[in-house]
C-alpha positions in Angstrom: 0.2 0.2 -0.2 1.5 3.3 -0.9 -0.1 6.9 0.1 -0.1 10.3 -1.8 -0.9 13.6 -0.1 -4.1 15.3 -0.3 -2.4 18.4 -1.9 -0.7 16.5 -4.6 2.7 17.7 -4.0 4.7 15.7 -1.7 6.2 12.2 -2.6 4.3 8.9 -2.3 5.3 6.4 0.7 4.5 3.5 2.3 2.8 2.9 5.7 5.8 3.2 8.2 6.9 6.7 6.5 3.3 7.9 6.2 3.1 7.0 10.6 6.3 8.8 11.3 5.8 11.8 9.1 2.2 12.7 10.1 1.5 15.4 7.9 2.8 15.6 4.8 5.5 18.2 3.5 3.1 19.9 1.4 0.8 20.5 4.7 -1.8 17.9 3.0 -2.8 14.6 4.7 -2.1 11.2 3.7 -4.3 9.3 1.8 -4.1 5.4 0.9 -3.5 5.3 -3.3 -7.0 3.0 -3.1 -9.6 2.0 -1.0 -8.9 -2.3 -0.1 -12.3 -4.2 0.4 -13.2 -5.5 3.8 -11.8 -8.9 4.7 -13.8 -11.9 5.5 -13.1 -12.5 9.3 -14.7 -15.6 11.2 -17.8 -14.3 13.3 -15.8 -15.8 16.5 -13.2 -13.1 15.9 -12.2 -11.4 19.0 -11.8 -7.4 18.4 -8.3 -7.5 18.4 -8.4 -10.2 15.7 -11.0 -8.2 13.8 -8.8 -5.0 14.0 -5.6 -6.7 12.6 -7.6 -8.0 9.5 -9.1 -4.8 8.7 -5.9 -3.0 9.2 -3.8 -5.3 7.3 -4.4 -3.7 3.8 -3.2 -0.3 5.0 -0.3 -1.6 6.5 0.9 -3.5 3.4 4.7 -5.2 3.7 5.6 -2.9 6.5 4.8 -5.1 9.1 4.6 -8.6 9.1 1.3 -10.1 9.8 1.9 -12.1 13.2 4.0 -8.5 14.5 0.3 -6.8 13.9 -1.7 -9.7 15.4 0.7 -9.0 18.2 0.5 -5.4 18.5 -3.5 -5.4 18.3 -3.6 -8.1 21.4 -1.4 -5.7 23.6 -3.3 -2.8 22.5 -7.1 -3.9 23.3 -5.7 -6.2 26.2 -5.8 -2.6 27.8 -9.4 -2.1 27.2 -11.6 -3.0 30.4 -14.6 -4.3 28.6 -14.3 -8.3 27.3 -16.0 -7.0 24.0 -13.5 -3.7 24.0 -16.6 -1.4 22.3 -19.6 -2.9 23.7 -23.2 -1.9 22.3 -26.3 -1.0 24.3 -29.6 -0.4 23.2 -31.3 2.7 24.3 -34.8 2.3 22.8 -36.0 -0.3 19.9 -34.2 0.7 17.2 -31.3 2.9 19.2 -27.7 1.5 20.2 -25.1 3.2 21.7 -21.6 2.2 21.1 -19.5 2.4 23.9 -15.5 3.4 23.0 -14.7 4.3 26.4 -13.4 1.6 28.1 -9.9 1.8 27.3 -7.2 3.7 30.1 -7.8 7.2 29.5 -11.9 6.7 29.3 -12.1 8.2 25.6 -12.7 6.8 22.2 -9.0 8.1 21.3 -7.6 5.2 23.3 -9.1 2.9 20.4 -6.8 4.2 17.9 -4.0 5.6 20.2 -3.0 2.4 22.2 -2.5 0.6 18.9 -0.7 3.9 17.6 1.8 4.1 20.3 2.8 0.6 19.7 2.9 1.0 16.1 5.4 4.1 16.7 7.8 2.1 19.0 8.0 -1.3 16.8 8.9 0.8 13.6 10.9 3.2 15.7 13.2 -0.1 17.1 13.3 -1.4 14.0 14.8 1.7 13.0 17.1 2.3 15.5 15.1 6.3 15.3 13.6 8.6 17.8 10.7 11.3 17.1 9.5 14.0 19.0 5.3 13.9 18.9 3.9 17.4 19.1 -0.2 17.2 19.4 -2.9 19.5 19.9 -5.9 18.7 22.1 -9.3 19.8 22.8 -9.2 17.0 25.8 -9.4 13.6 25.0 -6.3 13.0 22.2 -4.2 14.3 24.8 -4.3 12.1 27.6 -5.0 8.8 25.2 -1.7 9.7 22.9 0.4 10.4 26.4 -0.9 7.2 27.6 -0.2 5.3 24.5 3.6 6.5 24.6 4.4 7.5 28.0 6.2 3.8 28.2 7.8 4.6 24.8 11.4 4.3 24.4 12.1 6.1 21.5 9.4 8.9 21.9 9.3 12.3 23.3 5.6 14.0 23.5 4.7 17.4 24.0 0.8 18.2 23.9 -0.6 21.9 23.6 -4.0 21.9 25.0 -6.2 25.5 25.8 -5.9 26.9 28.9 -9.0 27.0 31.0 -11.0 24.8 28.1 -10.7 21.0 29.2 -12.3 19.7 31.9 -10.7 19.2 35.1 -10.6 15.3 34.5 -9.1 16.0 31.0 -6.5 18.2 31.9 -5.4 16.2 35.1 -4.9 13.0 33.2 -2.4 15.0 31.1 -0.5 16.8 33.6 -0.2 14.1 36.5 1.7 11.8 34.2 5.2 11.4 35.7 7.3 10.3 32.5 10.3 11.7 31.5 9.0 11.9 27.9 5.7 13.5 28.7 5.3 17.5 28.7 2.0 19.3 28.6 2.0 23.1 27.5 -1.4 24.9 28.3 -2.1 27.9 25.4 -3.5 31.2 26.3 -6.1 30.3 23.3 -8.5 28.0 21.9 -8.3 24.2 20.1 -8.1 26.0 16.8 -5.3 28.2 18.1 -3.4 24.9 19.3 -4.0 22.9 16.2 -2.9 26.0 14.2 0.3 25.8 16.0 0.9 22.2 15.8 0.6 22.7 11.7 2.6 25.9 11.8 5.5 23.9 13.4 5.0 20.7 11.1 5.6 23.3 8.0 8.7 24.9 9.2 10.4 22.4 7.3 13.7 23.1 9.2 12.4 23.1 12.6 10.4 20.1 12.0 13.4 18.0 10.5 15.8 19.3 13.4 13.2 18.3 16.0 12.1 14.6 14.5 8.4 16.0 14.7 5.7 13.4 14.5 1.8 13.4 15.0 -0.9 11.9 16.7 -3.9 13.9 16.1 -6.0 12.3 13.5 -4.1 14.5 10.5 -1.9 11.3 11.3 -3.4 8.7 8.9 -2.9 5.7 11.6 -5.3 7.3 13.8 -8.3 7.4 11.2 -7.3 3.8 10.0 -7.6 2.2 13.5 -11.0 3.8 14.4 -12.3 2.1 11.1 -12.4 -1.2 13.2 -15.2 -0.2 15.5 -17.7 0.6 13.0 -17.2 -2.9 11.1 -17.8 -4.4 14.7 -21.0 -2.9 15.0 -22.4 -3.8 11.9 -21.1 -7.7 12.2 -22.8 -7.8 15.9 -25.9 -6.2 14.7 -26.5 -7.7 11.1 -28.4 -5.1 9.4 -27.5 -1.9 7.2 -26.6 0.8 10.0 -27.0 4.7 10.2 -24.0 5.9 12.5 -24.3 9.0 14.4 -21.2 10.8 15.4 -20.3 13.6 18.1 -18.0 15.6 15.6 -15.6 18.2 16.0 -12.8 17.4 13.6 -14.3 14.9 11.3 -11.7 12.2 12.0 -14.2 10.1 13.7 -16.7 10.2 11.2 -14.3 9.9 8.2 -13.2 6.6 9.6 -17.0 5.6 9.3 -17.2 6.8 6.0 -14.0 4.7 4.9 -15.6 1.6 6.4 -18.5 2.0 4.4 -16.4 2.9 1.2 -14.6 -0.6 1.9 -18.0 -2.2 1.5 -19.5 -1.9 5.2 -23.3 -1.8 5.2 -23.9 1.6 6.4 -26.3 3.7 5.0 -25.6 7.1 6.6 -23.7 9.1 8.8 -25.3 12.0 11.7 -22.7 14.7 12.1 -23.9 15.8 15.7 -22.4 19.1 16.6 -23.0 21.4 19.7 -23.0 25.6 19.5 -19.9 25.3 17.3 -22.0 23.9 14.5 -20.0 24.9 11.0 -20.0 21.3 9.9 -24.0 20.9 10.7 -24.5 24.5 8.8 -22.3 23.3 6.0 -24.0 19.9 5.6 -27.8 21.6 5.8 -27.2 24.9 4.3 -23.2 24.9 2.2 -22.3 27.5 5.0 -18.8 26.5 6.0 -18.1 29.9 7.7 -16.1 30.0 10.7 -17.3 31.8 13.7 -15.8 32.7 17.2 -15.5 29.5 19.2 -17.9 29.4 22.2 -16.8 27.4 25.1 -19.8 24.5 25.9 -20.3 21.4 28.1 -18.6 19.4 25.4 -15.5 21.2 25.0 -14.0 18.2 22.5 -16.0 19.8 19.8 -15.5 23.2 20.4 -13.7 23.3 16.9 -14.3 25.8 13.7 -11.5 24.3 11.8 -12.0 20.6 10.8 -8.7 19.3 9.7 -10.1 15.9 8.4 -12.6 17.0 6.2 -9.8 17.7 4.0 -9.4 14.1 3.2 -13.4 14.0 2.1 -12.6 16.8 0.1 -9.7 15.2 -1.4 -12.0 12.4 -2.8 -14.9 15.1 -3.5 -12.4 16.7 -6.1 -11.4 13.6 -7.8 -8.2 13.0 -6.0 -7.1 16.4 -7.2 -4.5 17.9 -5.0 -3.9 21.5 -6.7 -7.9 21.8 -6.7 -7.7 20.6 -2.8 -4.7 22.8 -2.0 -6.4 26.0 -3.3 -9.6 25.5 -1.9 -8.3 25.2 1.5 -6.2 28.3 0.8 -8.8 30.3 0.1 -10.5 28.6 3.1 -8.2 30.1 5.6 -8.0 33.8 3.8 -11.9 34.0 3.7 -13.1 31.8 6.8 -15.6 30.4 4.0 -15.7 27.4 2.1 -18.2 26.1 -0.3 -18.8 23.3 -3.0 -20.7 22.5 -5.9 -24.0 21.5 -6.1 -23.0 18.2 -8.2 -20.1 17.4 -5.5 -22.5 18.2 -2.6 -25.5 15.4 -4.6 -22.5 13.0 -5.4 -21.0 13.1 -2.3 -23.0 14.1 0.9 -26.7 14.3 0.2 -28.2 11.6 1.6 -25.1 10.2 3.1 -24.4 12.9 6.1 -27.1 14.5 7.9 -26.3 17.4 10.1 -27.9 18.3 13.4 -26.6 20.5 16.3 -27.6 20.6 19.9 -26.9 23.8 22.6 -26.3 22.9 26.3 -29.6 23.2 27.5 -30.7 20.5 25.2 -27.6 18.5 26.0 -28.4 18.6 29.8 -32.0 17.7 28.7 -30.8 14.5 26.8 -28.5 13.5 30.1 -31.4 14.2 32.3 -33.8 12.4 30.2 -31.9 9.3 29.3 -31.2 8.7 33.0 -34.6 9.0 33.8 -35.8 6.7 31.3 -33.1 3.9 31.6 -30.4 4.8 34.5 -27.7 5.2 31.7 -25.4 8.1 32.2 -24.3 9.5 29.2 -21.2 12.4 29.0 -22.3 15.7 27.4 -20.7 14.6 23.7 -22.6 11.5 23.8 -25.8 13.5 24.7 -25.3 15.4 21.6 -25.4 12.5 19.6 -28.6 11.2 21.3 -30.3 14.3 20.9 -29.5 14.8 17.6 -31.0 11.3 16.5 -34.1 12.1 18.3 -34.1 15.4 16.7 -33.7 13.8 13.1 -36.3 10.6 14.0 -38.8 13.5 14.7 -38.2 15.4 11.1 -38.3 11.9 9.7 -35.1 12.4 8.2 -33.7 9.0 9.4 -35.2 5.4 9.9 -34.2 2.1 10.9 -31.7 1.2 13.4 -28.8 3.6 14.8 -25.9 3.4 16.3 -24.7 6.7 18.3 -20.7 6.6 19.1 -20.4 7.0 23.1 -16.9 9.2 23.0 -16.6 9.4 26.7 -17.3 8.0 29.9 -19.4 10.0 32.1 -17.2 10.3 34.6 -14.7 12.5 32.6 -17.4 15.3 32.8 -18.5 14.9 36.3 -20.1 18.4 36.8 -22.5 18.7 33.7 -23.6 14.8 34.2 -24.6 15.8 38.2 -26.2 18.9 37.0 -28.5 17.2 34.9 -29.2 14.0 36.5 -28.4 14.4 40.1 -26.0 11.7 40.1 -22.0 12.3 40.2 -20.4 9.4 38.2 -17.4 7.9 40.0 -14.2 7.5 38.1 -13.2 3.8 37.7 -11.1 2.0 40.5 -7.7 3.0 38.0 -8.2 6.8 38.4 -9.8 6.9 41.5 -6.9 9.3 43.3 -6.8 11.4 40.0 -7.1 15.0 42.2 -4.8 13.6 44.4 -1.5 13.3 41.7 0.7 16.5 41.6 -0.1 18.5 38.1 2.7 20.0 36.3 2.3 21.7 33.1 3.5 25.1 31.6 1.3 27.8 30.5 2.5 29.3 27.2 1.1 32.4 25.1 -0.5 31.6 21.8 3.0 32.4 20.1 4.8 30.4 17.6 8.0 31.2 18.2 7.8 30.9 22.0 6.2 27.1 21.6 8.5 26.1 19.5 11.5 27.3 21.7 10.0 25.4 24.6 9.5 22.4 21.9 13.3 22.6 21.2 14.8 22.8 24.9 12.2 21.1 27.2 13.7 17.8 27.1 17.3 19.2 27.1 
């Protein structure tokens, strides 16, 4: 398998090089040159066995199958539920897929427990080291840190928006006492953090001197690893499904689109937004105009620039990298992006639906769901469940729906307690989280300052 950049000006690479590079050197995102078909997998296969089978075509010859099988087994042995990503029924036609049973209680663990092991294996084989720089709106950072904290060949610096994550999200990052881990609280938004990371990668001399790599969903391995749980849900329910995905950076729903492209029986995707609803506006009204980021009860979705939409745009443009780069430059300059009517008809209409829920609606969904079933939803998952309720009432979706439960309710205890009257406890392995000492560095939203920190923090 070979990979090309969405902006068309970077060299083709194999999987291992794409894993280590993260962002292409033309500023684009890597995608495979072709989309493979889903493999035939035994019905009794474990999640780890299914993951290895689905991922194998994307890895190609860069890892032998025995190694891939072992890394998948090790990654998913860290999950606390025997099904890894279990399905829970919430009404006659609605299921929640719990993706939060990994070490840091968020769906990012599904990819990053594997990606960390892929990094360490490839780097050990090559005798190399890398320095990961990542941006997080809350969950990616802790999942990435947990995935690489024991890696001998990786150092990691995570940027997060100062004061804009939950206390649990922050402390999961800042209490990790490993010599290869650093966290930075940036005085700005998640989009500012993401822009700083992209600027560092686009500074070729800095990128090369620091051996930078990425764990955000700009890294293809993240998106690839998330394809598996869509396939797992389709296999478990044995019927065509609609998936509802609480969405910020578009990486998670893009993984679902890839599963569909590979042959999974998926009919539609619901893109569920909070007040920062640029994707919902785009899907409903072709209005992709950036606005000021509004802090909400679902902070991991407080995003206006959804990086992974670039991968879908590349497909919509007939894989024309030059056209994609030109559109994105205009988007950056004007804050607005639109696509042609024929592109929408061919790629979006009937496949992607958008719905939004504000904080009041989010709290109401948490309250109603707990009253009806005893289930506690985190605010992000509640946005998804509320979006499904809204679209069903409009008659826009029919049949079985799976909403992705992207975080454990204990990651957002204040919001959950406010809505339901119940404060969800942290699992035993995190019960002492608030007693652990924190270490972090607050920096201004200034590229030179952040680059200096990245270059000097590890000595």
